[in-house]
C-alpha positions as CSV (number, residue, x, y, z in Angstrom):
1,M,30.4,-27.4,45.8
2,T,27.1,-25.8,47.0
3,G,23.8,-26.0,45.2
4,N,23.8,-22.3,44.4
5,N,27.1,-22.5,42.7
6,A,26.1,-25.5,40.6
7,S,23.1,-23.6,39.2
8,T,25.0,-20.5,38.3
9,P,25.5,-20.2,34.5
10,P,29.0,-19.5,33.3
11,R,30.0,-16.1,32.2
12,V,30.1,-15.6,28.4
13,E,33.1,-14.2,26.7
14,I,32.2,-11.8,24.0
15,K,34.1,-12.5,20.8
16,K,32.5,-10.1,18.4
17,H,31.4,-6.5,18.4
18,P,27.7,-5.8,18.7
19,P,26.0,-4.0,15.8
20,S,25.7,-0.3,15.8
21,V,22.3,1.3,16.1
22,E,21.2,3.5,13.2
23,I,17.6,4.5,12.8
24,K,16.9,6.4,9.6
25,E,14.2,9.0,9.5
26,K,12.9,7.9,6.1
27,P,10.5,4.9,6.4
28,K,11.8,1.6,5.1
29,M,10.2,0.6,1.8
30,I,8.3,-2.7,1.3
31,K,10.0,-4.1,-1.8
32,A,9.5,-7.2,-4.1
33,T,12.4,-7.8,-6.4
34,Y,12.5,-10.2,-9.3
35,V,15.1,-13.0,-9.0
36,N,14.4,-15.3,-11.9
37,H,11.7,-17.3,-13.7
38,M,11.2,-20.5,-15.7
39,G,8.9,-21.0,-18.7
40,N,6.5,-18.8,-20.6
41,D,3.0,-18.8,-22.0
42,L,4.0,-21.4,-24.6
43,A,5.0,-23.8,-21.7
44,V,1.5,-23.5,-20.3
45,A,-0.1,-24.4,-23.7
46,N,2.3,-27.3,-24.3
47,A,1.7,-28.7,-20.8
48,A,-2.0,-28.9,-21.8
49,R,-1.4,-30.2,-25.3
50,V,0.7,-33.1,-24.2
51,S,-2.6,-34.8,-23.2
52,F,-3.2,-35.3,-26.9
53,G,0.4,-36.0,-27.8
54,K,0.7,-32.5,-29.4
55,T,3.1,-29.7,-29.1
56,S,3.2,-26.1,-30.4
57,E,5.9,-23.5,-31.2
58,M,6.1,-19.8,-31.2
59,E,5.0,-18.0,-34.4
60,D,7.5,-15.9,-36.4
61,S,6.7,-12.3,-36.7
62,Q,8.1,-9.8,-39.3
63,W,7.6,-7.0,-36.8
64,G,9.7,-8.4,-33.9
65,P,10.4,-11.4,-31.8
66,P,8.3,-14.6,-32.2
67,T,4.8,-14.4,-30.7
68,L,2.4,-16.9,-29.2
69,K,0.0,-18.4,-31.7
70,E,-3.6,-17.3,-31.4
71,S,-4.7,-21.0,-30.9
72,D,-2.4,-21.3,-27.9
73,A,-3.7,-18.0,-26.5
74,K,-7.3,-19.3,-26.8
75,L,-6.3,-22.5,-25.1
76,I,-4.7,-20.7,-22.2
77,K,-7.9,-18.6,-21.7
78,Y,-10.0,-21.7,-21.8
79,L,-7.9,-23.4,-19.2
80,A,-8.1,-20.5,-16.8
81,K,-11.8,-19.9,-17.4
82,H,-12.7,-23.5,-16.7
83,K,-10.2,-23.9,-13.9
84,H,-8.0,-26.5,-15.5
85,I,-5.1,-25.2,-13.4
86,S,-2.4,-27.9,-13.6
87,P,-0.8,-26.7,-16.9
88,F,0.0,-23.4,-15.1
89,G,2.0,-25.3,-12.5
90,H,4.8,-25.9,-15.0
91,T,6.0,-22.3,-14.9
92,F,7.8,-20.7,-12.0
93,A,9.0,-17.4,-10.6
94,S,11.2,-16.4,-7.7
95,F,11.3,-13.1,-5.8
96,H,13.3,-11.5,-3.0
97,I,10.9,-9.7,-0.6
98,K,11.8,-7.1,2.0
99,A,9.0,-6.2,4.4
100,P,8.2,-5.9,8.1
101,V,7.6,-9.0,10.2
102,F,3.8,-8.4,10.5
103,V,3.5,-8.5,6.7
104,A,5.6,-11.6,6.4
105,R,3.5,-13.5,8.9
106,Q,0.4,-12.8,6.8
107,L,1.9,-13.8,3.5
108,V,3.6,-17.0,4.7
109,K,0.2,-18.5,5.1
110,H,-0.3,-18.9,1.3
111,K,0.0,-22.6,0.2
112,F,2.4,-24.0,-2.4
113,L,4.9,-21.2,-2.3
114,R,8.4,-21.9,-1.1
115,W,9.8,-19.6,1.6
116,N,13.3,-19.1,3.0
117,E,13.7,-16.2,5.4
118,I,16.6,-14.5,7.1
119,S,17.0,-15.7,10.6
120,R,18.1,-13.7,13.6
121,R,19.3,-16.9,15.2
122,Y,22.3,-16.4,12.9
123,V,22.2,-12.7,12.0
124,S,22.8,-9.9,14.5
125,T,23.0,-6.9,12.2
126,A,21.4,-3.7,13.4
127,P,17.6,-4.0,13.0
128,E,15.7,-1.8,10.6
129,F,12.2,-0.7,11.3
130,Y,9.2,0.1,9.1
131,E,7.1,3.2,9.9
132,P,4.1,4.0,7.8
133,E,3.7,7.4,6.3
134,T,0.1,7.4,7.4
135,W,-1.5,5.7,10.5
136,R,-4.9,4.3,9.8
137,G,-7.8,4.3,12.2
138,Q,-9.7,1.3,13.6
139,S,-12.7,0.0,11.6
140,Q,-16.0,0.3,13.4
141,D,-17.8,-2.4,11.5
142,K,-15.0,-5.0,11.1
143,K,-13.1,-7.2,13.4
144,Q,-10.0,-6.6,11.2
145,G,-9.3,-3.8,8.9
146,S,-8.9,-0.1,9.1
147,A,-10.6,3.2,8.3
148,G,-9.7,6.8,8.3
149,V,-6.4,8.4,9.5
150,V,-5.0,8.9,13.0
151,A,-2.8,12.0,13.3
152,D,0.2,12.7,15.5
153,V,1.5,9.2,16.0
154,H,5.3,9.0,16.7
155,I,7.2,5.8,17.4
156,S,10.8,6.7,16.6
157,T,11.8,7.1,20.3
158,T,10.4,3.7,21.1
159,Q,12.2,2.1,18.1
160,R,15.5,3.6,19.3
161,I,15.0,2.3,22.8
162,V,14.2,-1.2,21.5
163,A,17.2,-1.2,19.1
164,L,19.5,-0.1,22.0
165,L,18.1,-2.9,24.2
166,Y,18.8,-5.5,21.5
167,V,22.3,-4.3,21.0
168,D,22.9,-4.2,24.7
169,L,21.7,-7.8,25.1
170,L,24.2,-8.9,22.4
171,A,27.0,-6.9,24.0
172,R,26.3,-8.6,27.3
173,G,26.7,-12.0,25.7
174,V,23.1,-13.0,25.2
175,C,22.7,-15.4,22.3
176,E,21.1,-14.1,19.1
177,E,18.1,-16.5,19.3
178,Q,17.1,-14.9,22.6
179,A,18.1,-11.3,22.0
180,R,15.8,-11.2,19.0
181,M,12.7,-11.6,21.2
182,V,12.7,-8.0,22.1
183,L,12.3,-6.8,18.5
184,P,8.9,-5.6,17.5
185,Q,6.6,-6.6,14.6
186,N,7.7,-3.7,12.5
187,T,11.3,-5.0,12.3
188,M,12.2,-5.5,8.6
189,T,12.8,-9.0,7.5
190,E,13.5,-10.5,4.0
191,W,12.9,-13.8,2.3
192,H,13.1,-15.7,-1.0
193,W,9.6,-16.6,-2.3
194,S,9.2,-19.0,-5.2
195,G,6.4,-20.9,-6.7
196,S,4.3,-21.8,-9.7
197,L,2.3,-19.3,-11.8
198,D,-1.0,-20.5,-10.4
199,A,0.2,-20.3,-6.8
200,F,1.3,-16.7,-7.1
201,S,-1.9,-15.9,-9.0
202,D,-4.0,-17.2,-6.0
203,M,-2.0,-15.1,-3.6
204,C,-2.4,-11.9,-5.7
205,K,-6.1,-12.4,-6.4
206,L,-6.6,-12.5,-2.6
207,R,-4.2,-9.8,-1.5
208,L,-5.0,-7.3,-4.3
209,K,-8.6,-6.9,-3.0
210,D,-9.5,-3.5,-1.6
211,D,-10.3,-4.8,1.8
212,T,-7.0,-6.5,2.4
213,Q,-4.3,-4.9,4.6
214,Y,-2.5,-2.2,2.7
215,E,1.0,-3.3,3.5
216,T,0.5,-6.8,2.2
217,R,-1.3,-5.4,-0.8
218,L,1.9,-3.5,-1.6
219,V,3.8,-6.8,-2.0
220,A,1.1,-8.3,-4.2
221,Q,0.9,-5.2,-6.4
222,Q,4.6,-5.4,-7.1
223,I,4.5,-9.1,-7.9
224,D,1.5,-8.6,-10.1
225,T,3.4,-5.9,-12.1
226,I,6.4,-8.1,-12.5
227,M,4.5,-11.2,-13.5
228,Q,2.4,-9.5,-16.2
229,P,5.1,-9.1,-18.8
230,L,6.7,-12.5,-18.1
231,F,3.4,-14.4,-18.7
232,P,1.2,-11.9,-20.4
233,I,-1.6,-14.2,-21.6
234,S,-1.5,-16.7,-18.7
235,W,-1.3,-14.2,-15.9
236,T,-4.1,-12.0,-17.3
237,A,-6.3,-15.0,-17.8
238,L,-5.7,-16.4,-14.3
239,Q,-6.3,-13.0,-12.8
240,G,-9.7,-13.0,-14.5
241,N,-9.0,-9.8,-16.6
242,M,-9.4,-11.5,-20.0
243,T,-12.5,-12.6,-21.9
């Protein structure tokens, strides 16, 4: 046995078909989908009232379903205004997010939110790519950010080449965890995102600002829209929109 033969890796037998390549002309949408939630405005109020050995209940209404008592609504506003945040941590929500990798890598930085993401170490389905409808220009006065519009930008050919390269690597027997390294930042990914009311509020308050990246703002806008009817008093108070 020679040294060269000893260092030669064995040939890999392919036991599955590689994914087909399909690149759609329509840009992939960034989407936040509601999964479930636990608690309501009353849960927030009661988490605070337990300090005094008290509890509250919803108030019957002759016009519809039970409503939150005015005293509980005032308490929730007080808690948010004076930053007594812990009672808001007893309510939770979960979402399924689909967005490009570069968006996910920004949002994963937020603390106290649980995150489980699809892994291309295990999944070898054909990649999907995000392409914006408008390409923004570079900002002249900021290290990060954008301004204006750049016309005539086309990346569909490059995306197809990259997708074909990925499929070819898999077809040649390269493992998924290495083949994925050729995929670009605009590859679509998806994850489950769960956390308490206050944690999602902190994320939205930051990402909904006008100077944040547009693509991450799309996720925050959708979560904000979903959270509002689930926790109408608490969410509005935490977001600073209620006096």
